[in-house]
N, C-alpha and C positions, 0 to 999 in steps of 0.2 A: 504494500500499499505506500509507503513512503516513496519510492520512484515517482510514482504518478503526481505528486505534490508539486516537485519542482516544475513540470510540465505545466500544470495549471496556472502556477504563480507566473512563469514567464509567457504565458499566451495572456493572461489578463495585462500583464505590464505592456505588450506588445499592443494590444487594443486600447489602453488608454493613452500610450504615446501616439497612436493613429489618430486618436480622437483630436489631441491637443494640435497635432501637427495640421489637421483639416480646420479647426479652428484659427489658427494662426494665418493659413492660406487665404480663409475667407474674408478675414479682417485686412490683410493685404490688399485682396481683391475690391474691397469697398474702398478703399483708401485710393486705389487706383482710379477707380471711377470717379471719385471726386476730383483727383488731379488731372484727368482726362480733359484736354481742350485747354487748360491752364495756361495763361500767358503772365510772366513775370516781367517787370521793368526794374532794371538796375542802374543806376545813376552812376557816372564814372567821371572824372575830370578829364578833359580833352584840350587838344591844341585846336588849332582853328581848323586845321585840315581834318578833323575828325579821329584823328590818332588818340588813343588812350595813353595815358601816362601809367605805365604798368600793363597789367592784362586783367581781365576778368576771370575768375575761377571758381570752384564748386563751394567755396566758402561765401562768397556773395550770394549764391543762388540758395544756398541753404538758409542764409540771413533772411533773403526775400520772401522764401516761404513760410518761414517762421513768424512774419510779420503778418502772412495771411491764414496764421493758424495752423500750419502743417509743420509737426516737427520730425524733420528727416534729417539724420545724420549726413555729414557732408562725404563722408567715404561712401555713400550709397548714391553719389551723384556722380555722373560722368558727362562731360561734355564732348559732343561729336567733333568740334574743331581741336586742332592742336593748341592753338593759343589764341583767346579772344583779344584782339588788340586795336580793333576799330568799331566804331559805333555802327549797329545794326542789329539784325534779327538772327537769332541762332537757334539751335536743339539743344537738349540736354537728356540723359536717359536717367530715370530714376530706379535702383533697383529695391524693390520694396520685400521681395521674398525670391527664393532660388527660381521659383517659377512665375512669379510676377513682376514685370518691368513695364513702364508707363513714360512715354518721351512727352516733354514739355518744352512749351517754346518760351524763349525769353528774350527781351530787347535791351540793348544797352544804348542809353540816351547821355547826351551831355548835361552836366550838372550845371 
């Protein structure tokens, strides 16, 4: 009778883990629906030709999203461009879960 007990314990743990994983994935999908179509505006100091002093990175995007009520870590945001150094519109990918990613638009404007 004892050898059967660890199998049941293992099966129950696996079932609970799958349930938690499903809950996390569903929350990420709900957040993705809220972020879908979201456009963020980031102000930067620029020269008269539209070049940015420095560059825009995932930290500024995370801060702009936080102002809109979305708490997303900067390490989960990746910018499609190598370096954003000019005023204009760009895209970034936000990874909310290993199965859930959403693309957001952001615009860099002169301050």
